[in-house]
N, CA, C and O atoms as a MOPAC input file, in Angstrom:
PM7 MOZYME 1SCF
protein

 N      0.84100 1    -1.16400 1     0.00000 1
 C      0.00000 1     0.00000 1     0.00000 1
 C      0.88900 1     1.23100 1     0.00000 1
 O      1.86600 1     1.30500 1     0.74500 1
 N      0.54400 1     2.18600 1    -0.83300 1
 C      1.32400 1     3.40400 1    -0.94700 1
 C      0.52900 1     4.55700 1    -0.35800 1
 O     -0.65400 1     4.71300 1    -0.65900 1
 N      1.16000 1     5.35200 1     0.46600 1
 C      0.53700 1     6.53200 1     1.03200 1
 C      1.14100 1     7.74900 1     0.36100 1
 O      2.36000 1     7.84900 1     0.21500 1
 N      0.29600 1     8.65900 1    -0.04000 1
 C      0.76600 1     9.85200 1    -0.73700 1
 C      0.34000 1    11.08500 1     0.03600 1
 O     -0.84700 1    11.27400 1     0.30000 1
 N      1.27300 1    11.90200 1     0.39000 1
 C      1.00400 1    13.17700 1     1.02500 1
 C      1.60800 1    14.25800 1     0.14700 1
 O      2.78100 1    14.18400 1    -0.21600 1
 N      0.82400 1    15.24300 1    -0.18800 1
 C      1.34500 1    16.35400 1    -0.96700 1
 C      1.94000 1    17.36300 1    -0.00800 1
 O      1.26100 1    17.85500 1     0.89400 1
 N      3.18400 1    17.66300 1    -0.20300 1
 C      3.83800 1    18.64400 1     0.64800 1
 C      3.70700 1    20.00900 1     0.01600 1
 O      3.90200 1    20.15700 1    -1.19000 1
 N      3.37200 1    21.02600 1     0.82700 1
 C      3.26800 1    22.37100 1     0.27200 1
 C      4.62800 1    22.87500 1    -0.18000 1
 O      5.63400 1    22.69500 1     0.50700 1
 N      4.64300 1    23.49800 1    -1.32500 1
 C      5.88400 1    24.04000 1    -1.87600 1
 C      5.74400 1    25.54800 1    -2.01400 1
 O      4.66200 1    26.07100 1    -2.28400 1
 N      6.84600 1    26.22000 1    -1.82400 1
 C      6.89200 1    27.65800 1    -2.04000 1
 C      7.96600 1    27.94100 1    -3.07700 1
 O      9.05800 1    27.37500 1    -3.02900 1
 N      7.64800 1    28.81300 1    -4.00200 1
 C      8.62700 1    29.20200 1    -5.01100 1
 C      9.02600 1    30.64100 1    -4.74300 1
 O      8.18800 1    31.54100 1    -4.69300 1
 N     10.30700 1    30.83300 1    -4.57400 1
 C     10.82100 1    32.18500 1    -4.35100 1
 C     10.89400 1    32.90300 1    -5.68900 1
 O     11.51800 1    32.41800 1    -6.63200 1
 N     10.25400 1    34.05800 1    -5.76400 1
 C     10.25100 1    34.81900 1    -7.01200 1
 C     11.65800 1    35.31600 1    -7.34700 1
 O     12.06100 1    35.32400 1    -8.51000 1
 N     12.37800 1    35.71800 1    -6.34700 1
 C     13.71400 1    36.26800 1    -6.59000 1
 C     14.71500 1    35.20800 1    -7.02800 1
 O     15.43600 1    35.40400 1    -8.00600 1
 N     14.76800 1    34.07300 1    -6.30500 1
 C     15.78200 1    33.07000 1    -6.61000 1
 C     15.28200 1    31.96300 1    -7.52900 1
 O     16.08500 1    31.26000 1    -8.14300 1
 N     13.95100 1    31.79800 1    -7.63100 1
 C     13.40500 1    30.73200 1    -8.44500 1
 C     13.51200 1    29.36700 1    -7.79300 1
 O     13.18000 1    28.36300 1    -8.42300 1
 N     13.97200 1    29.29900 1    -6.53500 1
 C     14.14200 1    28.02500 1    -5.84400 1
 C     12.81800 1    27.55200 1    -5.26000 1
 O     11.98500 1    28.34900 1    -4.82800 1
 N     12.64800 1    26.23800 1    -5.25700 1
 C     11.47200 1    25.62000 1    -4.65100 1
 C     11.86500 1    25.14500 1    -3.26200 1
 O     12.85200 1    24.42800 1    -3.09800 1
 N     11.09400 1    25.54600 1    -2.27200 1
 C     11.37100 1    25.12500 1    -0.89700 1
 C     10.11900 1    24.48800 1    -0.30600 1
 O      9.00200 1    24.76300 1    -0.74300 1
 N     10.32000 1    23.64800 1     0.67700 1
 C      9.21500 1    23.02600 1     1.39700 1
 C      8.92900 1    23.84200 1     2.64300 1
 O      9.84100 1    24.17000 1     3.40100 1
 N      7.65400 1    24.17000 1     2.85600 1
 C      7.29900 1    24.96100 1     4.03600 1
 C      7.26200 1    24.06800 1     5.27200 1
 O      7.18300 1    22.84400 1     5.17000 1
 N      7.31900 1    24.69400 1     6.42300 1
 C      7.30000 1    23.96900 1     7.70000 1
 C      5.92200 1    23.35100 1     7.92600 1
 O      4.92300 1    23.88400 1     7.44400 1
 N      5.85600 1    22.24000 1     8.64800 1
 C      4.55700 1    21.62600 1     8.97000 1
 C      3.67400 1    22.61000 1     9.73500 1
 O      4.16300 1    23.42200 1    10.52000 1
 N      2.38200 1    22.52300 1     9.49500 1
 C      1.43600 1    23.42000 1    10.13300 1
 C      0.29000 1    22.61700 1    10.74600 1
 O     -0.16700 1    21.64100 1    10.15100 1
 N     -0.17700 1    23.01600 1    11.92500 1
 C     -1.31900 1    22.32500 1    12.54500 1
 C     -2.66700 1    22.85100 1    12.03600 1
 O     -3.70700 1    22.51800 1    12.60300 1
 N     -2.66200 1    23.66200 1    10.98000 1
 C     -3.87800 1    24.32200 1    10.50800 1
 C     -5.01900 1    23.34800 1    10.21900 1
 O     -6.15100 1    23.58900 1    10.63800 1
 N     -4.74300 1    22.26500 1     9.51900 1
 C     -5.79700 1    21.29300 1     9.19200 1
 C     -6.38900 1    20.67400 1    10.45800 1
 O     -7.60200 1    20.48800 1    10.55200 1
 N     -5.54800 1    20.36100 1    11.41300 1
 C     -6.02600 1    19.77500 1    12.67700 1
 C     -6.90700 1    20.77700 1    13.41900 1
 O     -7.97200 1    20.42000 1    13.92300 1
 N     -6.46200 1    22.02500 1    13.48500 1
 C     -7.23500 1    23.05300 1    14.18100 1
 C     -8.56400 1    23.32600 1    13.48400 1
 O     -9.59000 1    23.46600 1    14.14900 1
 N     -8.55900 1    23.40200 1    12.15300 1
 C     -9.80600 1    23.64300 1    11.42600 1
 C    -10.80700 1    22.51800 1    11.66100 1
 O    -11.99900 1    22.76800 1    11.83500 1
 N    -10.32900 1    21.30500 1    11.66700 1
 C    -11.21300 1    20.16700 1    11.90700 1
 C    -11.76300 1    20.20200 1    13.33200 1
 O    -12.94500 1    19.93700 1    13.55100 1
 N    -10.91000 1    20.52800 1    14.29200 1
 C    -11.36000 1    20.62700 1    15.68000 1
 C    -12.38700 1    21.72200 1    15.87500 1
 O    -13.37900 1    21.52400 1    16.57600 1
 N    -12.16400 1    22.87000 1    15.26700 1
 C    -13.11500 1    23.96700 1    15.39100 1
 C    -14.41900 1    23.66600 1    14.65700 1
 O    -15.48800 1    24.08800 1    15.09900 1
 N    -14.34200 1    22.94800 1    13.55400 1
 C    -15.55600 1    22.55400 1    12.83900 1
 C    -16.41900 1    21.66700 1    13.73000 1
 O    -17.64500 1    21.77400 1    13.71500 1
 N    -15.78600 1    20.79700 1    14.50100 1
 C    -16.52800 1    19.94500 1    15.42600 1
 C    -17.26600 1    20.79100 1    16.45800 1
 O    -18.42200 1    20.51400 1    16.77700 1
 N    -16.60300 1    21.82100 1    16.98100 1
 C    -17.24400 1    22.66600 1    17.98400 1
 C    -18.49000 1    23.34400 1    17.41800 1
 O    -19.52000 1    23.41100 1    18.08800 1
 N    -18.40000 1    23.83900 1    16.20700 1
 C    -19.55500 1    24.48800 1    15.58200 1
 C    -20.68400 1    23.47200 1    15.38500 1
 O    -21.84200 1    23.76100 1    15.68400 1
 N    -20.34300 1    22.28500 1    14.88100 1
 C    -21.35300 1    21.24500 1    14.67900 1
 C    -21.98100 1    20.82400 1    15.99400 1
 O    -23.19600 1    20.64400 1    16.07300 1
 N    -21.17300 1    20.66600 1    17.01700 1
 C    -21.68500 1    20.25200 1    18.32500 1
 C    -22.61500 1    21.32400 1    18.90300 1
 O    -23.63300 1    20.99700 1    19.51200 1
 N    -22.27200 1    22.58300 1    18.71600 1
 C    -23.14300 1    23.66900 1    19.18700 1
 C    -24.48700 1    23.62100 1    18.48200 1
 O    -25.53300 1    23.75900 1    19.11600 1
 N    -24.46000 1    23.42700 1    17.16500 1
 C    -25.70500 1    23.34600 1    16.40600 1
 C    -26.54100 1    22.14800 1    16.84800 1
 O    -27.73800 1    22.29000 1    17.09800 1
 N    -25.92800 1    20.97700 1    16.94600 1
 C    -26.67500 1    19.78200 1    17.33100 1
 C    -27.21900 1    19.88200 1    18.75800 1
 O    -28.30700 1    19.38200 1    19.04300 1
 N    -26.46900 1    20.52300 1    19.64700 1
 C    -26.96300 1    20.72700 1    21.02100 1
 C    -28.18300 1    21.64000 1    21.00800 1
 O    -29.16200 1    21.38600 1    21.71000 1
 N    -28.12400 1    22.70300 1    20.20900 1
 C    -29.26300 1    23.62400 1    20.11300 1
 C    -30.49300 1    22.91100 1    19.56000 1
 O    -31.61100 1    23.13800 1    20.02200 1
 N    -30.28200 1    22.05700 1    18.57700 1
 C    -31.38200 1    21.29000 1    17.99600 1
 C    -31.96500 1    20.34700 1    19.03900 1
 O    -33.18200 1    20.26000 1    19.19800 1
 N    -31.09200 1    19.64400 1    19.74500 1
 C    -31.54500 1    18.69100 1    20.76300 1
 C    -32.35100 1    19.37800 1    21.86400 1
 O    -33.31300 1    18.80800 1    22.37900 1
 N    -31.96500 1    20.58600 1    22.22000 1
 C    -32.67300 1    21.32000 1    23.27100 1
 C    -33.91200 1    22.04400 1    22.75700 1
 O    -34.69800 1    22.56200 1    23.55100 1
 N    -34.09600 1    22.08700 1    21.44000 1
 C    -35.28100 1    22.73300 1    20.88000 1
 C    -35.19500 1    24.24100 1    20.80400 1
 O    -36.22800 1    24.91100 1    20.79200 1
 N    -34.00300 1    24.79500 1    20.75300 1
 C    -33.83300 1    26.25500 1    20.72300 1
 C    -34.57000 1    26.85700 1    19.52900 1
 O    -35.35400 1    27.79100 1    19.69700 1
 N    -34.32900 1    26.33700 1    18.33300 1
 C    -34.90100 1    26.92700 1    17.12500 1
 C    -36.40400 1    26.72900 1    17.04800 1
 O    -37.13200 1    27.61900 1    16.60600 1
 N    -36.86800 1    25.56400 1    17.47700 1
 C    -38.30600 1    25.30000 1    17.47700 1
 C    -39.01800 1    26.22500 1    18.44600 1
 O    -40.08100 1    26.76300 1    18.13500 1
 N    -38.43100 1    26.41000 1    19.61900 1
 C    -39.02700 1    27.31100 1    20.61700 1
 C    -39.13200 1    28.73100 1    20.07500 1
 O    -40.17400 1    29.37300 1    20.20900 1
 N    -38.06800 1    29.21900 1    19.47100 1
 C    -38.08600 1    30.58700 1    18.93900 1
 C    -38.98800 1    30.71100 1    17.71900 1
 O    -39.57700 1    31.77000 1    17.49900 1
 N    -39.11000 1    29.66400 1    16.92900 1
 C    -40.03200 1    29.69100 1    15.79000 1
 C    -41.47500 1    29.74300 1    16.28300 1
 O    -42.33400 1    30.37800 1    15.67000 1
 N    -41.72300 1    29.06800 1    17.39100 1
 C    -43.08200 1    29.01300 1    17.95700 1
 C    -43.49200 1    30.32500 1    18.60000 1
 O    -44.63600 1    30.75800 1    18.46200 1
 N    -42.55200 1    30.96500 1    19.31100 1
 C    -42.90700 1    32.13500 1    20.12600 1
 C    -42.41300 1    33.46500 1    19.57200 1
 O    -42.92200 1    34.52000 1    19.95000 1
 N    -41.43900 1    33.42400 1    18.69400 1
 C    -40.80300 1    34.67100 1    18.25800 1
 C    -39.69100 1    35.03000 1    19.22900 1
 O    -39.35500 1    34.23700 1    20.10900 1
 N    -39.11400 1    36.22700 1    19.07600 1
 C    -37.98900 1    36.62500 1    19.92800 1
 C    -38.30800 1    36.51700 1    21.41500 1
 O    -39.42400 1    36.80200 1    21.85100 1
 N    -37.30200 1    36.09900 1    22.18300 1
 C    -37.47000 1    35.96500 1    23.63200 1
 C    -36.28000 1    36.58100 1    24.35000 1
 O    -35.15100 1    36.56100 1    23.85900 1
 N    -36.56300 1    37.12600 1    25.51800 1
 C    -35.51400 1    37.66400 1    26.39000 1
 C    -34.64200 1    36.51100 1    26.88700 1
 O    -35.11400 1    35.38600 1    27.05000 1
 N    -33.38200 1    36.80500 1    27.12000 1
 C    -32.41500 1    35.80800 1    27.59600 1
 C    -32.96200 1    35.00900 1    28.77100 1
 O    -32.92200 1    33.77900 1    28.74900 1
 N    -33.46700 1    35.68000 1    29.78800 1
 C    -33.93600 1    34.97900 1    30.98900 1
 C    -35.12500 1    34.06000 1    30.69200 1
 O    -35.18700 1    32.93400 1    31.18700 1
 N    -36.05600 1    34.54500 1    29.88900 1
 C    -37.23500 1    33.74700 1    29.55600 1
 C    -36.84400 1    32.52100 1    28.72800 1
 O    -37.29200 1    31.41000 1    29.00900 1
 N    -36.00600 1    32.72700 1    27.70800 1
 C    -35.58600 1    31.61900 1    26.85100 1
 C    -34.78600 1    30.59000 1    27.65100 1
 O    -34.98300 1    29.38400 1    27.50000 1
 N    -33.88700 1    31.07700 1    28.49800 1
 C    -33.08600 1    30.17600 1    29.33700 1
 C    -33.97200 1    29.32800 1    30.23300 1
 O    -33.74500 1    28.12900 1    30.39300 1
 N    -34.97500 1    29.95300 1    30.80900 1
 C    -35.89800 1    29.24800 1    31.68900 1
 C    -36.70500 1    28.20900 1    30.91600 1
 O    -36.84400 1    27.07300 1    31.36900 1
 N    -37.23200 1    28.58100 1    29.77000 1
 C    -38.04200 1    27.65000 1    28.96800 1
 C    -37.23300 1    26.44700 1    28.49200 1
 O    -37.75900 1    25.33900 1    28.38600 1
 N    -35.94200 1    26.67400 1    28.20300 1
 C    -35.09300 1    25.59700 1    27.69700 1
 C    -34.39200 1    24.82200 1    28.80800 1
 O    -33.78100 1    23.78400 1    28.55500 1
 N    -34.48100 1    25.32900 1    30.04200 1
 C    -33.81300 1    24.66600 1    31.16200 1
 C    -32.30500 1    24.87800 1    31.16700 1
 O    -31.55600 1    24.02900 1    31.64900 1
 N    -31.86000 1    26.01400 1    30.62700 1
 C    -30.42700 1    26.32400 1    30.60600 1
 C    -29.99600 1    26.92100 1    31.93700 1
 O    -30.75100 1    27.66200 1    32.56700 1
 N    -28.80100 1    26.60000 1    32.35500 1
 C    -28.25900 1    27.17400 1    33.58500 1
 C    -27.95500 1    28.65500 1    33.33000 1
 O    -27.36000 1    28.99400 1    32.30700 1
 N    -28.35600 1    29.53400 1    34.24800 1
 C    -28.14800 1    30.97200 1    34.04200 1
 C    -26.67900 1    31.36700 1    33.83700 1
 O    -26.38200 1    32.36300 1    33.17800 1
 N    -25.78400 1    30.58800 1    34.40200 1
 C    -24.36800 1    30.92700 1    34.31900 1
 C    -23.78900 1    30.73800 1    32.91700 1
 O    -22.86500 1    31.44800 1    32.52000 1
 N    -24.33500 1    29.77700 1    32.17000 1
 C    -23.77600 1    29.48400 1    30.84700 1
 C    -24.71000 1    29.80900 1    29.68900 1
 O    -24.30800 1    29.71100 1    28.52900 1
 N    -25.94100 1    30.19100 1    29.98100 1
 C    -26.91800 1    30.37500 1    28.90300 1
 C    -26.51400 1    31.47000 1    27.92000 1
 O    -26.64100 1    31.28600 1    26.70900 1
 N    -26.03100 1    32.60500 1    28.42000 1
 C    -25.64100 1    33.69100 1    27.51500 1
 C    -24.49300 1    33.24600 1    26.60600 1
 O    -24.50900 1    33.52600 1    25.40700 1
 N    -23.51000 1    32.56200 1    27.16200 1
 C    -22.38700 1    32.08900 1    26.34400 1
 C    -22.86300 1    31.14200 1    25.24600 1
 O    -22.43700 1    31.24600 1    24.09600 1
 N    -23.74600 1    30.22100 1    25.61200 1
 C    -24.25100 1    29.26400 1    24.63300 1
 C    -25.04600 1    29.96600 1    23.53700 1
 O    -24.81400 1    29.73200 1    22.35100 1
 N    -25.97500 1    30.81800 1    23.93100 1
 C    -26.80200 1    31.50100 1    22.93500 1
 C    -25.97200 1    32.46000 1    22.08700 1
 O    -26.22000 1    32.60200 1    20.89000 1
 N    -24.98900 1    33.11900 1    22.69800 1
 C    -24.11700 1    34.00900 1    21.92700 1
 C    -23.21800 1    33.23300 1    20.96300 1
 O    -22.82600 1    33.75900 1    19.92100 1
 N    -22.89200 1    31.99000 1    21.30600 1
 C    -22.16700 1    31.13000 1    20.35700 1
 C    -23.02800 1    30.90600 1    19.12200 1
 O    -22.52700 1    30.94900 1    17.99900 1
 N    -24.31900 1    30.66600 1    19.32500 1
 C    -25.22900 1    30.47800 1    18.19600 1
 C    -25.38800 1    31.76300 1    17.39500 1
 O    -25.60300 1    31.71500 1    16.18400 1
 N    -25.28400 1    32.90600 1    18.05800 1
 C    -25.29900 1    34.19500 1    17.34900 1
 C    -24.03500 1    34.32700 1    16.49900 1
 O    -24.10200 1    34.70700 1    15.33000 1
 N    -22.88700 1    34.01100 1    17.09300 1
 C    -21.61600 1    34.11400 1    16.36900 1
 C    -21.58200 1    33.18300 1    15.16000 1
 O    -20.96700 1    33.50500 1    14.14300 1
 N    -22.23500 1    32.04000 1    15.27000 1
 C    -22.30200 1    31.08900 1    14.16500 1
 C    -23.40200 1    31.45100 1    13.16200 1
 O    -23.58900 1    30.75400 1    12.16500 1
 N    -24.12400 1    32.53400 1    13.42800 1
 C    -25.19400 1    33.06500 1    12.57300 1
 C    -26.41700 1    32.15200 1    12.50800 1
 O    -27.10500 1    32.09100 1    11.48800 1
 N    -26.68100 1    31.43800 1    13.61500 1
 C    -27.89900 1    30.64200 1    13.71200 1
 C    -28.99500 1    31.41200 1    14.45300 1
 O    -30.17900 1    31.12900 1    14.27300 1
 N    -28.60700 1    32.37700 1    15.28000 1
 C    -29.55100 1    33.23900 1    15.99900 1
 C    -29.17100 1    34.69400 1    15.78100 1
 O    -28.04900 1    35.01000 1    15.38500 1
 N    -30.14000 1    35.58400 1    16.05100 1
 C    -29.88500 1    37.02200 1    16.08400 1
 C    -30.11900 1    37.48800 1    17.51100 1
 O    -30.96200 1    36.93800 1    18.21900 1
 N    -29.37600 1    38.50100 1    17.93000 1
 C    -29.58200 1    39.07100 1    19.25500 1
 C    -29.71000 1    40.57400 1    19.13100 1
 O    -28.88200 1    41.23300 1    18.50300 1
 N    -30.75900 1    41.10700 1    19.73600 1
 C    -30.94300 1    42.54300 1    19.85700 1
 C    -31.10300 1    42.81500 1    21.34100 1
 O    -32.06700 1    42.37900 1    21.97000 1
 N    -30.13500 1    43.54700 1    21.89200 1
 C    -30.05900 1    43.73900 1    23.34300 1
 C    -30.01500 1    42.36000 1    24.00400 1
 O    -29.07900 1    41.59900 1    23.75800 1
 N    -30.99500 1    42.02300 1    24.82600 1
 C    -31.01800 1    40.70900 1    25.48100 1
 C    -32.08000 1    39.78300 1    24.90000 1
 O    -32.47100 1    38.80200 1    25.53400 1
 N    -32.54800 1    40.09700 1    23.68700 1
 C    -33.58200 1    39.29000 1    23.04400 1
 C    -32.98000 1    38.47500 1    21.91000 1
 O    -32.24900 1    39.00000 1    21.07000 1
 N    -33.29600 1    37.18200 1    21.89800 1
 C    -32.78000 1    36.26300 1    20.89500 1
 C    -33.89800 1    35.85300 1    19.95300 1
 O    -35.04800 1    35.68800 1    20.36000 1
 N    -33.53600 1    35.69100 1    18.67600 1
 C    -34.49700 1    35.27200 1    17.65400 1
 C    -33.78300 1    34.39800 1    16.63300 1
 O    -32.56600 1    34.48000 1    16.46900 1
 N    -34.55200 1    33.56500 1    15.95300 1
 C    -34.00400 1    32.78800 1    14.85300 1
 C    -33.59800 1    33.71600 1    13.71600 1
 O    -34.15200 1    34.80500 1    13.57000 1
 N    -32.64300 1    33.29000 1    12.92200 1
 C    -32.36300 1    33.95800 1    11.65900 1
 C    -33.42500 1    33.46400 1    10.67100 1
 O    -34.11000 1    32.48100 1    10.95500 1
 N    -33.57600 1    34.11800 1     9.52700 1
 C    -34.54800 1    33.60100 1     8.54400 1
 C    -34.24700 1    32.14900 1     8.14500 1
 O    -35.16900 1    31.36600 1     7.91500 1
 N    -32.97100 1    31.79300 1     8.06300 1
 C    -32.61100 1    30.42500 1     7.68000 1
 C    -33.02700 1    29.40800 1     8.73900 1
 O    -33.62600 1    28.38300 1     8.41400 1
 N    -32.71400 1    29.68500 1     9.99800 1
 C    -33.07300 1    28.71800 1    11.03800 1
 C    -34.58000 1    28.70200 1    11.27000 1
 O    -35.14600 1    27.66900 1    11.62900 1
 N    -35.23000 1    29.84700 1    11.06500 1
 C    -36.67400 1    29.90000 1    11.25300 1
 C    -37.39200 1    29.04900 1    10.21900 1
 O    -38.38200 1    28.38800 1    10.53400 1
 N    -36.89900 1    29.06200 1     8.98800 1
 C    -37.58600 1    28.32400 1     7.92800 1
 C    -37.16100 1    26.86500 1     7.84000 1
 O    -37.90300 1    26.05000 1     7.29200 1
 N    -35.99600 1    26.51100 1     8.36000 1
 C    -35.52100 1    25.13900 1     8.16000 1
 C    -35.41700 1    24.32000 1     9.43100 1
 O    -34.92000 1    23.19400 1     9.39200 1
 N    -35.86900 1    24.84900 1    10.55100 1
 C    -35.70400 1    24.08400 1    11.78400 1
 C    -36.98900 1    23.93100 1    12.58600 1
 O    -36.94800 1    23.46900 1    13.72700 1
 N    -38.10400 1    24.30000 1    12.02600 1
 C    -39.33600 1    24.19800 1    12.79800 1
 C    -39.96700 1    22.83500 1    12.65300 1
 O    -39.74200 1    22.13200 1    11.66700 1
 N    -40.74200 1    22.47400 1    13.62100 1
 C    -41.43300 1    21.18900 1    13.59900 1
 C    -42.45200 1    21.13200 1    12.46600 1
 O    -42.85600 1    20.04200 1    12.05900 1
 N    -42.87400 1    22.28800 1    11.95000 1
 C    -43.84800 1    22.31500 1    10.86200 1
 C    -43.19600 1    22.14200 1     9.49800 1
 O    -43.89000 1    22.12700 1     8.48100 1
 N    -41.88700 1    22.01200 1     9.46100 1
 C    -41.17000 1    21.87600 1     8.19900 1
 C    -40.23500 1    20.66900 1     8.23900 1
 O    -39.03800 1    20.82700 1     8.00000 1
 N    -40.74000 1    19.46400 1     8.53400 1
 C    -39.87200 1    18.31100 1     8.75300 1
 C    -38.99300 1    17.87100 1     7.59300 1
 O    -37.87900 1    17.41800 1     7.85400 1
 N    -39.41100 1    17.96800 1     6.31600 1
 C    -38.52600 1    17.45200 1     5.27300 1
 C    -37.16600 1    18.15300 1     5.20200 1
 O    -36.16500 1    17.53300 1     4.84400 1
 N    -37.13300 1    19.43500 1     5.54200 1
 C    -35.86300 1    20.15800 1     5.46200 1
 C    -35.33100 1    20.54200 1     6.82800 1
 O    -34.33700 1    21.26000 1     6.92500 1
 N    -35.97200 1    20.07900 1     7.87300 1
 C    -35.59900 1    20.55600 1     9.19600 1
 C    -34.26600 1    20.01100 1     9.67200 1
 O    -33.85600 1    18.90100 1     9.33300 1
 N    -33.60600 1    20.83600 1    10.47100 1
 C    -32.36600 1    20.41900 1    11.11000 1
 C    -32.66400 1    19.27300 1    12.06500 1
 O    -31.86100 1    18.35100 1    12.20300 1
 N    -33.81800 1    19.32800 1    12.72400 1
 C    -34.18700 1    18.27500 1    13.65900 1
 C    -34.25400 1    16.91400 1    12.97600 1
 O    -33.83400 1    15.91300 1    13.55600 1
 N    -34.77500 1    16.86300 1    11.74900 1
 C    -34.90200 1    15.57500 1    11.06700 1
 C    -33.55200 1    15.00800 1    10.67000 1
 O    -33.42000 1    13.79800 1    10.48800 1
 N    -32.55500 1    15.85600 1    10.53200 1
 C    -31.22300 1    15.35600 1    10.16400 1
 C    -30.38800 1    15.00400 1    11.39200 1
 O    -29.30100 1    14.44200 1    11.26000 1
 N    -30.88000 1    15.32500 1    12.57400 1
 C    -30.10800 1    15.06900 1    13.79000 1
 C    -29.80300 1    13.59400 1    13.96000 1
 O    -28.68300 1    13.23500 1    14.32300 1
 N    -30.76900 1    12.74000 1    13.70800 1
 C    -30.52500 1    11.31200 1    13.91300 1
 C    -29.48400 1    10.78300 1    12.93900 1
 O    -28.73100 1     9.86800 1    13.27300 1
 N    -29.43300 1    11.34400 1    11.75000 1
 C    -28.42300 1    10.90600 1    10.79100 1
 C    -27.04000 1    11.39000 1    11.19900 1
 O    -26.04300 1    10.73100 1    10.90500 1
 N    -26.96800 1    12.53600 1    11.87400 1
 C    -25.67400 1    13.09600 1    12.26500 1
 C    -25.16200 1    12.52200 1    13.58400 1
 O    -23.96500 1    12.58900 1    13.86500 1
 N    -26.05000 1    11.96400 1    14.38600 1
 C    -25.66500 1    11.43600 1    15.68500 1
 C    -25.39000 1     9.94600 1    15.57800 1
 O    -26.29800 1     9.12600 1    15.72200 1
 N    -24.16600 1     9.60900 1    15.33200 1
 C    -23.77700 1     8.21300 1    15.18700 1
 C    -23.06100 1     7.78300 1    16.45100 1
 O    -22.14300 1     8.45900 1    16.91400 1
 N    -23.48100 1     6.65900 1    17.00600 1
 C    -22.80100 1     6.09500 1    18.16800 1
 C    -21.76000 1     5.11200 1    17.64200 1
 O    -22.06300 1     3.94800 1    17.38400 1
 N    -20.54100 1     5.59300 1    17.49000 1
 C    -19.48300 1     4.78200 1    16.89600 1
 C    -19.09000 1     3.60000 1    17.76800 1
 O    -18.48200 1     2.65000 1    17.27500 1
 N    -19.42000 1     3.63800 1    19.04000 1
 C    -19.08400 1     2.50400 1    19.90000 1
 C    -19.92500 1     1.28600 1    19.56400 1
 O    -19.56700 1     0.16200 1    19.91700 1
 N    -21.06400 1     1.50900 1    18.86700 1
 C    -21.94200 1     0.39900 1    18.51400 1
 C    -21.90500 1     0.09300 1    17.02100 1
 O    -22.70100 1    -0.70800 1    16.53100 1
 N    -20.98700 1     0.72700 1    16.30100 1
 C    -20.87900 1     0.46800 1    14.86600 1
 C    -20.31800 1    -0.93700 1    14.63300 1
 O    -19.48900 1    -1.41900 1    15.40500 1
 N    -20.77900 1    -1.58600 1    13.56300 1
 C    -20.31500 1    -2.96400 1    13.30600 1
 C    -18.84700 1    -3.01000 1    12.95200 1
 O    -18.30400 1    -4.08800 1    12.70800 1

């Protein structure tokens, strides 16, 4: 079996020499950060964040935290993570779905809903054949 890795090359314009760049952890970090974003989205889906906001419209931080059973100490950080990922909007202390999450994550829209894809994304690898 042959393993092939493409090494990044840099060409110096002045000398015309080809050099190999130093190893970079960029791919590892990007993959790790992608997991965090996915985990945040799947956690929000599991807790019903988008469905709740689609049902009621914008809610104050305290009210939304209470309805979802979020701990007051971490609720703002969690919801603001969803804002940073552009899944929610925040105006002052009120959170709302974005147009995308509002239209694709409600219980009334199952064929395209994020909730319907959750089971496909949640694989228990410990039980895989």
